N, C-alpha and C positions, 0 to 999 in steps of 0.2 A: 451528300453534298455534290452538286454538279458544278464543274468548273465551266463558267460561261466564257466562251471564246468570242462569240458574236451575238448580235441581237437575234439572228436566225435561230440560234440554239434555244432561246426562250420562246420565240414565236411558234416554232415547230414542236416544242416540248421534246426535243432530242438533244443530243450533244454531238459535237464533232469528234472525230477520232484521229489521234496522232500516235504513231509508233516510231521508235528510233531503231535503226539497224546498224550494227557495227560488223566490220570484218568481211564485207561483201563488195567492196569496190566503190566506184563513183556513183553519183545519182543516176546516171544512165544505166549502169550495170544493175543496180538495185531495182530500178523501174522495169527494166527488161526482164529480169528474173521473176519479179513479182507478177507481172502481167502474164508471162508465159506459164507460170505456175497455176494461176487462176484458170487460164484457158485449158491447160492439160488435165487439171484435176477437178475443176468445178465448173465446167462449161455449161452444164444443165442449170446451175444456180446463177452463174455470172454472165453467161454468154461469152462473146469474144470482143476484142477491142474494136473490131469493125461492126459488130452487131451486139452491143451490150444489152443485157437483160434490164439493167438499171443504169442510166447514164453516169451517175456518180461513181460507180465502181472503177471506171477507167479514167477518172478525172482527179486523181490524187495529185497533190503538189509534192515534189521531191526537192529537198534542199540539204546541203551539207553544213554541219556545224560541229566543231570540236571532235572531229574524227568519226562522227556518226552521220548516217543519212537518215533524214526524217521523211516519213511517208505520212502526209497530212491530208486527211479528208476534211474539208471545211464544212461539209454537210454530211449527214449520216450516210454512210457508204452503202448501206443495204446488203452488206455481206454478213451473213449469220456467222457468229463466232469468229469475227475478223482476227482477234488477237491470237486465237488458237491456230488459225490458218497462217498467220505471220510466223509463228513458232515452227509450224510444220515446214514452211518454206525455208526459213533462215536459221533455225535452231534456237532452242530456249535460251542458251547463253548469249545470243546475239540480238535479242529483241526485248525492248522495253515498251510498255504501254504508257505513253506520256500523259494523256488525258483523254 
């Protein structure tokens, strides 16, 4: 079953991706750490924030709710194994795959 977040999910036959991160500070701190992690470890796959391989990779929405920071890709972010990369960056105990 696919959780439909938007009409785009149905039209593109993809699903959006959202992860929650706890214990790593504010939305700014989580965004900075995540994007730096991608550039440092997956530059060939993701590119850089100034020159992304796919635009959506660096267009996540970050917001805070109930002590967690949510990293929300409203369209498929084109990061292979994104959940595993989030765990690699923030630790398994701190990351949840929301949908």
